[in-house]
C-alpha positions in Angstrom: 26.6 148.2 115.6 27.6 149.2 112.2 24.8 150.1 109.7 27.3 150.5 106.9 27.3 154.2 107.2 30.2 156.1 108.7 29.2 158.1 111.9 31.2 160.3 114.2 31.5 158.9 117.7 31.3 160.7 121.0 31.3 159.0 124.4 30.9 155.6 122.9 27.6 156.4 121.1 27.4 157.1 117.4 25.9 160.4 116.4 23.3 159.7 113.6 23.9 161.8 110.6 20.3 161.8 109.2 16.8 160.5 109.9 17.3 157.2 107.9 20.3 156.2 110.0 18.5 157.2 113.2 15.5 155.1 112.3 17.6 152.1 111.5 19.5 152.4 114.8 16.2 152.7 116.7 14.8 149.6 115.0 18.0 147.6 115.7 18.0 148.5 119.3 14.3 147.6 119.8 14.8 144.3 117.9 17.8 143.4 120.1 15.9 144.3 123.3 12.9 142.2 122.4 15.0 139.0 122.4 16.3 139.6 125.9 14.8 137.5 128.7 15.3 140.3 131.3 14.3 143.7 129.9 13.4 145.8 133.0 16.1 146.7 135.6 13.6 146.7 138.5 13.0 142.9 137.8 16.7 142.1 137.6 17.6 139.9 140.6 21.1 141.4 140.9 19.8 144.9 141.1 17.1 143.9 143.6 19.8 142.2 145.7 22.1 145.3 145.6 19.2 147.5 146.8 18.3 145.0 149.5 21.8 144.6 150.9 23.5 147.9 150.2 21.5 150.8 148.7 18.5 150.3 151.0 15.8 151.8 148.8 15.3 153.3 145.4 15.5 157.1 145.4 17.2 156.9 148.8 20.1 159.1 149.8 22.8 156.4 149.2 21.5 155.3 145.8 21.0 159.0 144.7 24.6 159.9 145.8 26.2 156.8 144.1 24.0 156.3 141.0 22.9 159.7 139.8 24.9 162.2 137.8 24.8 165.9 137.5 24.1 167.7 134.2 27.1 169.5 132.8 26.6 171.8 129.7 28.9 170.8 126.9 29.7 172.4 123.6 28.2 171.0 120.5 30.6 169.1 118.2 
């Protein structure tokens, strides 16, 4: 999404440079989300099937090992 204002990028996400840009981005993300027929991952049939057939249960050992990441402190830009 380009709001017409240059932003630095890191990890695929723009870094808002001020509150106005941040507010516009938030509004755009919420507007985009409201139009989606499926908005909650726990209601997604594909996610439900993966848990049923492979991951066994939410917060289980296998799902935790495969889906969760560890925090790693990084320097500020």
